NUMARSE-20983 format. One record per residue: residue in one letter; x, y, z of N, C-alpha, C, O, CB in turn. Coordinates in steps of 0.1 Angstrom, whole numbers. Glycine has a CB too. Example, Ala and Ser with C-alpha at 12.3 -4.5 7.8 and 13.67 -1.06 7.14 Angstrom:
NUMARSE-20983
  residuo    n.u    n.v    n.w   ca.u   ca.v   ca.w    c.u    c.v    c.w    o.u    o.v    o.w   cb.u   cb.v   cb.w
        A    132    -57     78    123    -45     78    132    -33     78    142    -33     85    113    -45     90
        S    128    -22     71    137    -11     71    129      0     79    134     11     80    141     -6     57
***
This chain:
NUMARSE-20983
  residuo    n.u    n.v    n.w   ca.u   ca.v   ca.w    c.u    c.v    c.w    o.u    o.v    o.w   cb.u   cb.v   cb.w
        M   1029    806   1058   1034    818   1048   1031    816   1031   1032    805   1025   1052    820   1050
        R   1026    831   1025   1026    826   1013   1033    833   1003   1038    844   1007   1014    824   1009
        E   1034    830    993   1048    836    983   1038    836    968   1032    826    965   1067    823    980
        I   1036    853    960   1035    851    952   1040    845    939   1046    857    938   1032    856    953
        Y   1045    838    926   1054    841    918   1047    837    904   1040    826    904   1067    835    921
        R   1049    847    892   1041    844    885   1028    840    882   1025    832    873   1043    841    884
        C   1020    846    892   1008    845    896   1002    830    902    991    825    905   1001    849    884
        V   1013    826    902   1008    813    912   1010    815    926   1018    824    930   1016    798    908
        E   1005    808    934   1004    812    948   1013    799    959   1007    790    965    987    812    952
        Y   1026    801    958   1027    790    970   1025    791    982   1020    802    987   1037    786    972
        R   1029    780    989   1025    781   1008   1037    772   1008   1039    761   1002   1006    774   1016
        H   1046    781   1017   1055    773   1025   1053    761   1036   1046    764   1046   1059    782   1031
        Q   1057    750   1037   1047    742   1048   1050    747   1060   1062    750   1061   1048    726   1048
        V   1042    749   1072   1046    748   1086   1050    737   1093   1044    726   1094   1037    752   1091
        E   1063    739   1101   1070    729   1105   1071    733   1124   1073    744   1130   1086    729   1094
        I   1070    721   1128   1071    730   1142   1082    717   1148   1082    705   1145   1052    736   1152
        E   1090    724   1160   1102    716   1163   1096    719   1182   1086    726   1182   1121    724   1156
        V   1100    716   1194   1103    716   1207   1115    710   1212   1120    701   1205   1093    711   1212
        W   1122    715   1222   1133    712   1229   1127    717   1246   1118    725   1247   1147    721   1223
        P   1132    711   1255   1141    694   1251   1136    684   1246   1127    679   1252   1146    687   1261
        P   1141    677   1235   1126    663   1237   1126    654   1245   1121    644   1242   1124    653   1226
        A   1130    656   1257   1129    645   1264   1138    648   1280   1150    648   1281   1136    633   1255
        V   1129    652   1290   1132    652   1303   1128    646   1316   1117    641   1319   1131    660   1303
        T   1140    646   1325   1134    635   1336   1130    647   1345   1134    658   1340   1146    623   1343
        L   1122    647   1359   1117    654   1368   1112    646   1375   1110    634   1373   1110    663   1365
        N   1109    654   1389   1103    647   1402   1088    651   1405   1083    661   1400   1111    653   1415
        F   1082    643   1412   1066    648   1416   1068    661   1421   1079    664   1426   1057    640   1427
        E   1059    669   1420   1062    678   1427   1059    678   1437   1061    689   1442   1061    686   1423
        D   1051    667   1451   1058    665   1462   1067    653   1466   1065    646   1476   1051    666   1471
        E   1076    651   1458   1090    644   1464   1098    649   1473   1107    656   1470   1098    642   1456
        W   1097    644   1489   1104    647   1497   1119    646   1493   1123    652   1503   1100    640   1507
        T   1126    644   1488   1138    645   1484   1143    653   1479   1154    658   1482   1141    638   1480
        A   1135    656   1470   1142    665   1459   1136    684   1459   1126    690   1463   1138    657   1442
        N   1151    687   1451   1145    701   1451   1135    708   1444   1135    710   1432   1153    707   1450
        P   1121    714   1453   1110    718   1442   1112    723   1428   1102    724   1420   1100    728   1447
        I   1123    727   1423   1128    733   1414   1126    723   1399   1121    725   1388   1141    738   1419
        N   1132    713   1404   1131    697   1399   1124    692   1394   1126    682   1388   1131    689   1405
        A   1104    699   1397   1094    695   1394   1084    703   1385   1071    703   1383   1089    691   1406
        Q   1096    711   1378   1093    721   1363   1104    721   1356   1115    717   1360   1090    738   1364
        T   1100    725   1342   1109    728   1335   1097    735   1322   1085    733   1319   1121    714   1333
        R   1109    745   1315   1104    749   1301   1105    746   1288   1115    750   1282   1105    758   1300
        F   1097    740   1283   1097    736   1268   1095    748   1260   1085    756   1262   1085    726   1264
        A   1106    750   1249   1101    762   1238   1097    749   1227   1097    736   1226   1118    778   1232
        A   1094    762   1218   1086    756   1205   1090    765   1194   1086    777   1195   1069    755   1207
        T   1098    760   1183   1100    768   1172   1091    763   1158   1091    752   1153   1116    769   1170
        V   1084    778   1154   1076    768   1145   1081    778   1133   1082    790   1134   1057    765   1147
        F   1084    771   1122   1088    774   1108   1076    780   1100   1064    776   1100   1093    761   1101
        N   1080    789   1093   1074    795   1082   1060    798   1093   1049    793   1090   1073    783   1066
        S   1061    803   1102   1049    807   1105   1056    822   1117   1068    825   1121   1037    790   1114
        S   1042    829   1120   1044    839   1132   1038    837   1145   1040    842   1156   1040    852   1129
        Q   1028    828   1140   1016    828   1148   1019    821   1160   1011    824   1169   1006    822   1141
        G   1030    810   1164   1033    805   1178   1026    791   1177   1022    785   1167   1026    816   1192
        A   1026    787   1194   1021    775   1194   1011    776   1205   1007    786   1210   1030    763   1194
        L   1006    760   1208    998    758   1219   1003    748   1223   1013    743   1217    985    758   1218
        W   1000    744   1233   1006    732   1243    998    726   1251    989    731   1256   1016    736   1253
        E   1001    713   1251    986    706   1259   1001    691   1268   1012    688   1264    967    697   1240
        V    994    687   1276    999    673   1280    989    666   1279    978    670   1279   1004    671   1294
        H    994    651   1276    987    639   1275    995    626   1279   1007    626   1278    983    638   1261
        D    989    617   1284    998    605   1290   1000    597   1273    995    600   1262    988    594   1306
        V   1007    586   1276   1009    581   1265    999    575   1257   1001    572   1245   1015    573   1266
        L    985    575   1265    974    566   1259    966    578   1250    957    576   1241    963    558   1273
        G    971    591   1255    968    603   1247    957    611   1255    955    623   1255    962    599   1232
        N    952    601   1263    945    608   1276    948    620   1282    960    623   1277    947    601   1287
        P    943    630   1290    948    640   1291    959    638   1306    957    631   1316    936    650   1291
        G    969    645   1304    977    642   1307    975    646   1330    965    652   1335    988    649   1296
        A    986    642   1335    989    643   1351    989    659   1356    981    666   1361   1006    636   1355
        G   1003    661   1351   1006    676   1347   1000    683   1345    989    679   1343   1012    680   1338
        S   1005    701   1343    999    708   1340   1013    714   1326   1025    711   1326    992    716   1354
        I   1007    722   1316   1015    732   1310   1008    749   1307    996    750   1304   1020    725   1296
        D   1015    760   1307   1008    770   1305   1012    774   1293   1020    767   1286   1009    780   1315
        A   1007    788   1289   1008    791   1274   1023    796   1267   1026    800   1256    996    803   1272
        T   1029    795   1278   1043    797   1278   1055    785   1279   1067    787   1282   1044    806   1288
        G   1049    776   1277   1056    761   1278   1064    757   1291   1075    752   1292   1066    760   1267
        L   1055    760   1303   1061    758   1318   1053    750   1319   1041    752   1320   1061    768   1330
        Y   1061    734   1321   1053    725   1327   1058    721   1339   1069    722   1342   1050    715   1321
        R   1046    716   1348   1047    715   1361   1044    701   1367   1032    699   1368   1040    725   1367
        A   1050    695   1369   1052    681   1375   1038    679   1386   1037    688   1394   1067    680   1384
        P   1028    668   1387   1017    665   1397   1021    660   1407   1031    654   1408   1007    657   1393
        P   1013    663   1416   1018    654   1430   1018    637   1425   1011    633   1416   1004    657   1445
        K   1026    628   1433   1029    615   1432   1012    610   1431   1007    605   1421   1040    608   1447
        G   1006    613   1443    993    601   1445    994    588   1444    999    580   1452    984    603   1436
        A    989    585   1436    987    570   1431    998    569   1413    999    558   1407    965    567   1429
        L   1002    580   1409   1011    575   1399   1021    565   1403   1025    561   1414   1017    586   1395
        P   1025    562   1392   1038    550   1392   1053    562   1392   1052    574   1388   1037    536   1371
        D   1061    558   1396   1079    557   1396   1083    558   1385   1083    546   1382   1087    545   1400
        C   1087    565   1374   1090    564   1365   1078    566   1354   1079    562   1343   1097    554   1366
        F   1065    574   1360   1054    574   1350   1052    586   1340   1050    598   1343   1043    573   1358
        T   1053    579   1325   1058    591   1314   1045    599   1310   1034    594   1313   1065    584   1297
        E   1045    610   1304   1036    619   1297   1042    624   1286   1053    621   1282   1032    630   1304
        V   1034    634   1280   1039    637   1266   1031    651   1264   1020    655   1265   1036    623   1253
        V   1047    656   1261   1041    671   1261   1042    677   1241   1051    677   1232   1054    684   1275
        V   1025    682   1242   1026    687   1229   1022    701   1227   1015    709   1231   1020    681   1221
        A   1034    700   1215   1033    712   1208   1030    715   1197   1039    711   1189   1042    716   1209
        T   1013    724   1189   1006    724   1179   1007    737   1176   1004    746   1184    993    718   1181
        A   1014    738   1161   1014    749   1150    997    756   1153    987    749   1153   1016    742   1130
        R    999    773   1158    988    778   1159    983    777   1145    971    774   1145    987    789   1165
        E    991    781   1130    982    782   1119    976    766   1113    964    764   1109    991    791   1106
        D    987    758   1116    984    750   1109    981    732   1120    989    723   1121    996    753   1099
        R    967    734   1126    974    722   1135    969    707   1132    961    702   1140    969    725   1151
        L    972    703   1126    977    690   1122    996    692   1119   1002    682   1115    967    685   1107
        R   1002    701   1121   1015    701   1127   1017    700   1141   1013    710   1148   1019    712   1124
        K   1022    692   1147   1027    689   1162   1038    683   1163   1042    677   1153   1020    680   1170
        A   1047    685   1178   1059    682   1176   1060    677   1193   1056    684   1201   1069    695   1171
        Y   1065    663   1196   1064    660   1208   1075    658   1217   1086    657   1213   1057    651   1208
        A   1071    656   1233   1083    656   1238   1080    651   1254   1073    657   1261   1089    671   1236
        W   1089    638   1259   1089    630   1267   1095    640   1284   1104    647   1287   1096    617   1260
        V   1084    632   1290   1083    639   1306   1085    625   1309   1080    616   1302   1067    647   1313
        T   1091    622   1319   1095    607   1330   1095    617   1343   1103    626   1344   1114    595   1327
        L   1085    614   1352   1085    618   1365   1090    604   1375   1087    592   1375   1069    624   1368
        V   1097    611   1382   1104    599   1393   1102    604   1403   1102    617   1404   1119    594   1393
        G   1098    594   1414   1102    597   1432   1093    589   1436   1087    581   1430   1098    614   1440
        T   1092    591   1447   1081    582   1460   1071    590   1467   1066    586   1477   1090    577   1474
        G   1069    600   1462   1065    612   1468   1067    616   1482   1078    614   1488   1052    613   1466
        P   1055    621   1488   1058    632   1499   1063    619   1511   1057    608   1511   1042    643   1505
        A   1074    623   1522   1078    617   1531   1062    608   1538   1050    612   1538   1086    630   1540
        A   1067    594   1545   1055    586   1550   1057    598   1562   1066    606   1565   1056    565   1554
        A   1039    593   1570   1039    603   1585   1051    593   1595   1054    582   1596   1018    603   1595
        P   1053    604   1599   1062    598   1613   1055    588   1626   1043    591   1629   1068    613   1623
        R   1060    581   1629   1051    567   1635   1049    570   1649   1059    574   1654   1060    550   1635
        P   1043    570   1653   1041    575   1671   1049    567   1676   1051    555   1672   1026    574   1679
        S   1055    576   1687   1062    567   1697   1066    575   1713   1063    586   1718   1077    561   1688
        V   1074    561   1720   1074    568   1735   1086    570   1739   1094    562   1733   1068    562   1746
        E   1090    576   1746   1104    573   1753   1103    575   1771   1097    584   1776   1116    587   1747
        I   1108    567   1777   1109    569   1786   1126    573   1798   1137    567   1796   1101    560   1787
        W   1123    582   1807   1140    582   1810   1131    590   1828   1122    596   1834   1156    596   1795
        P   1149    577   1830   1160    577   1828   1158    564   1824   1149    559   1830   1168    580   1837
        R   1163    555   1815   1164    541   1811   1171    537   1821   1163    535   1830   1170    537   1797
        R   1185    533   1827   1189    526   1838   1194    535   1852   1201    545   1853   1201    518   1833
        V   1187    527   1862   1190    534   1881   1191    520   1888   1187    509   1887   1172    546   1891
        N   1200    530   1896   1201    515   1908   1196    526   1918   1198    538   1919   1220    504   1913
        L   1190    517   1924   1180    520   1933   1182    503   1951   1183    491   1951   1159    519   1919
        Y   1182    514   1960   1181    501   1972   1172    498   1977   1162    506   1976   1187    503   1984
        Y   1172    483   1984   1159    485   1986   1157    491   2005   1165    493   2014   1151    469   1981
        R   1143    493   2003   1139    500   2017   1142    492   2033   1142    498   2044   1121    503   2015
        Q   1143    477   2032   1146    474   2044   1158    464   2047   1155    456   2038   1135    469   2048
        G   1166    460   2051   1174    446   2046   1183    455   2053   1184    467   2054   1177    438   2028
        F   1190    444   2059   1211    445   2053   1210    460   2061   1201    464   2068   1217    446   2028
        N   1221    468   2059   1221    483   2065   1213    490   2054   1219    498   2046   1237    490   2068
        N   1202    489   2053   1195    497   2038   1194    508   2045   1192    518   2038   1180    490   2030
        N   1193    510   2061   1188    521   2070   1196    529   2063   1190    537   2056   1190    521   2085
        Y   1211    531   2063   1221    540   2061   1218    547   2047   1224    557   2042   1235    533   2063
        I   1211    543   2044   1205    548   2025   1194    561   2028   1184    561   2035   1193    530   2014
        D   1199    571   2020   1186    583   2020   1177    574   2012   1180    565   2004   1188    600   2011
        D   1159    579   2018   1154    573   2012   1152    576   1995   1148    567   1988   1146    571   2019
        S   1154    589   1990   1153    593   1979   1161    582   1968   1158    583   1956   1159    607   1981
        N   1169    572   1972   1175    563   1966   1170    549   1968   1175    539   1965   1187    563   1970
        K   1158    553   1973   1151    539   1966   1139    540   1964   1130    531   1966   1151    526   1974
        M   1137    552   1957   1125    554   1948   1126    560   1933   1134    570   1936   1115    563   1955
        R   1126    561   1926   1125    573   1912   1117    569   1905   1112    558   1902   1138    576   1902
        L   1117    585   1901   1106    591   1895   1108    586   1875   1117    590   1868   1107    612   1899
        F   1102    582   1873   1101    581   1859   1091    588   1847   1079    585   1847   1101    568   1858
        T   1096    596   1838   1089    599   1827   1090    597   1812   1100    598   1804   1088    609   1828
        A   1074    595   1807   1071    592   1795   1073    603   1786   1071    613   1793   1060    588   1794
        T   1076    607   1773   1077    615   1766   1073    608   1754   1080    599   1750   1088    622   1767
        A   1060    612   1743   1052    607   1734   1056    618   1723   1055    630   1724   1036    604   1738
        S   1059    613   1716   1062    620   1701   1052    617   1689   1051    605   1688   1076    616   1694
        H   1046    624   1682   1038    627   1672   1026    614   1671   1024    604   1664   1046    629   1660
        D   1021    621   1681   1007    612   1690    999    626   1696   1006    631   1705   1014    599   1708
        P    988    634   1694    981    645   1700    974    640   1708    968    647   1716    974    652   1693
        A    975    630   1707    967    625   1724    972    614   1731    963    605   1733    950    622   1723
        P    981    611   1735    989    598   1742    982    594   1751    978    604   1758   1004    600   1749
        A    978    581   1755    974    576   1767    979    567   1774    973    556   1772    966    573   1766
        F    989    565   1784    997    561   1787    991    547   1795    979    544   1796   1003    571   1793
        E   1002    541   1798   1002    528   1808   1016    523   1812   1025    522   1804    994    515   1801
        W   1018    520   1827   1031    518   1836   1029    506   1841   1023    503   1851   1032    528   1848
        L   1037    496   1832   1044    477   1836   1053    481   1844   1057    493   1845   1053    465   1823
        V   1058    471   1851   1068    466   1862   1070    450   1862   1063    441   1866   1062    471   1876
        D   1081    450   1859   1081    436   1852   1067    428   1843   1065    416   1843   1083    427   1864
        G   1059    437   1836   1052    432   1828   1037    429   1835   1028    422   1830   1059    421   1824
        V   1037    438   1849   1025    443   1854   1023    453   1853   1031    462   1855   1023    442   1864
        V   1006    453   1848   1004    467   1843    998    473   1863    992    466   1871    989    469   1824
        Q   1002    484   1863   1003    488   1874    990    500   1875    990    512   1871   1019    493   1876
        G    979    495   1882    966    497   1884    965    517   1883    973    525   1889    960    488   1900
        G    956    521   1876    960    541   1881    969    546   1877    969    558   1880    964    546   1896
        A    980    542   1869    991    547   1865    993    549   1849    999    542   1840   1001    539   1870
        T    983    564   1850    983    569   1837    989    582   1836    985    588   1825    969    569   1832
        D    995    588   1842    999    597   1844   1015    601   1831   1017    590   1827    999    595   1858
        P   1019    605   1828   1031    610   1820   1045    607   1830   1057    607   1828   1027    628   1816
        W   1040    605   1839   1051    600   1853   1046    590   1859   1034    587   1858   1053    610   1866
        F   1055    582   1866   1056    572   1875   1066    571   1885   1077    570   1882   1056    562   1869
        L   1062    570   1895   1070    569   1909   1074    553   1911   1065    545   1912   1059    574   1923
        Y   1081    552   1912   1089    534   1911   1092    534   1928   1101    540   1932   1109    532   1898
        Q   1086    528   1934   1095    524   1952   1102    512   1947   1099    506   1937   1084    519   1969
        A   1115    507   1958   1118    497   1956   1110    486   1967   1104    489   1978   1132    497   1955
        P   1111    476   1962   1106    471   1975   1109    464   1989   1118    456   1987   1102    466   1971
        G   1105    464   1999   1111    466   2015   1127    457   2015   1137    461   2019   1099    458   2030
        N   1124    443   2008   1136    435   2008   1137    426   1998   1127    421   1993   1138    430   2019
        G   1151    420   1994   1150    410   1983   1167    412   1979   1174    421   1983   1137    414   1969
        G   1171    400   1968   1181    401   1965   1186    410   1957   1177    419   1956   1184    393   1963
        T   1195    412   1950   1201    418   1939   1199    412   1925   1206    403   1919   1215    418   1942
        Q   1185    420   1921   1180    418   1907   1175    428   1902   1171    438   1908   1171    409   1905
        V   1174    426   1887   1172    438   1883   1151    438   1872   1143    431   1865   1189    442   1872
        V   1153    445   1876   1136    450   1873   1130    454   1862   1135    443   1860   1132    461   1881
        T   1125    459   1853   1119    463   1841   1107    470   1844   1097    466   1849   1116    453   1833
        V   1110    481   1841   1098    494   1842   1093    500   1827   1099    506   1819   1106    509   1849
        S   1080    496   1827   1081    499   1804   1067    509   1810   1059    508   1819   1076    478   1784
        V   1070    515   1803   1054    528   1797   1052    519   1778   1060    515   1770   1063    557   1794
        R   1034    521   1779   1032    520   1761   1021    521   1763   1015    519   1773   1036    507   1750
        N   1016    527   1748   1006    535   1744    995    527   1749    995    515   1745   1006    540   1729
        Q    987    531   1756    973    523   1759    966    517   1748    962    506   1749    963    532   1766
        A    964    525   1735    960    525   1727    968    513   1712    963    508   1702    958    538   1728
        Q    979    512   1717    987    503   1712    999    497   1718   1010    503   1718    989    509   1702
        A    999    484   1723   1007    479   1734   1021    482   1725   1030    489   1730   1004    461   1740
        A   1022    477   1711   1035    480   1711   1042    489   1709   1053    486   1703   1038    475   1706
        I   1040    501   1711   1045    513   1715   1050    512   1730   1044    514   1740   1034    522   1712
        R   1061    510   1729   1064    508   1742   1080    515   1748   1089    514   1740   1064    493   1744
        D   1080    519   1755   1102    514   1760   1099    512   1772   1089    513   1779   1118    527   1761
        D   1113    508   1773   1117    498   1788   1131    508   1797   1140    515   1792   1125    477   1782
        A   1128    504   1810   1136    508   1815   1144    497   1823   1138    487   1827   1133    517   1820
        R   1155    499   1826   1158    489   1841   1165    492   1852   1174    500   1851   1165    479   1840
        V   1162    487   1862   1162    491   1876   1171    477   1883   1170    465   1884   1143    494   1883
        L   1180    487   1888   1190    475   1896   1189    476   1906   1192    487   1910   1205    476   1895
        L   1182    466   1919   1179    469   1931   1191    459   1936   1197    449   1930   1162    467   1935
        L   1195    468   1954   1210    465   1959   1202    470   1969   1194    478   1971   1226    471   1952
        N   1213    456   1981   1218    459   1994   1227    468   1999   1239    466   1994   1221    450   1999
        Y   1226    476   2007   1239    479   2010   1246    472   2025   1240    470   2036   1238    496   2010
        T   1260    470   2021   1270    466   2034   1275    476   2038   1279    486   2032   1281    456   2033
        W   1276    472   2052   1285    483   2062   1294    474   2072   1289    463   2077   1273    496   2073
        P   1302    478   2074   1315    486   2064   1311    476   2049   1304    466   2047   1336    483   2073
        A   1316    482   2045   1318    478   2028   1329    471   2028   1340    474   2034   1319    491   2017
        A   1327    458   2021   1333    448   2014   1347    454   2011   1356    447   2005   1325    444   2001
***
């Protein structure tokens, strides 16, 4: 802006301010945050000029920033990627009329980024079963349906699960379906047997069920 006074031309110095001077935002892909908290609008006030301001984003070393800002001052946070928590960026507003006049605002980006991919898992059902031996004592009074049990396996977060069934830690050959029919032994004493299912490719992904093997006594004591 210029003024002419007694044939002398005076020029008012252009100044610029930016608001807010500092802000804390979440990364764009922060899984615990509201997306609106990954952006904010900065406002630049330019004194003694009507030409407005230009916007830029830099890191603290002056290199191009990770975030972005449009011509209206709307800043958008970047995805976290490899950026550290509490990463700092600098928003620079430059007066159009005098490019040496700049104002700065600080952006602190916080968060851990997107949620971790869920880990594959497998679940067995049922988890507790009471069965009777097929022979011995008075087990002939017991219906055969109470001497066997069908177990099922449900895989989660695994697009192509491959199962393996075990009884007391011994792999059951050919048992690779998502179900397994356990049949009680012929006879024996009261004991607990463990029926397990696990992922063939990752043995640590497994689940266990307990089978209590019983004998029936008649008449009941």
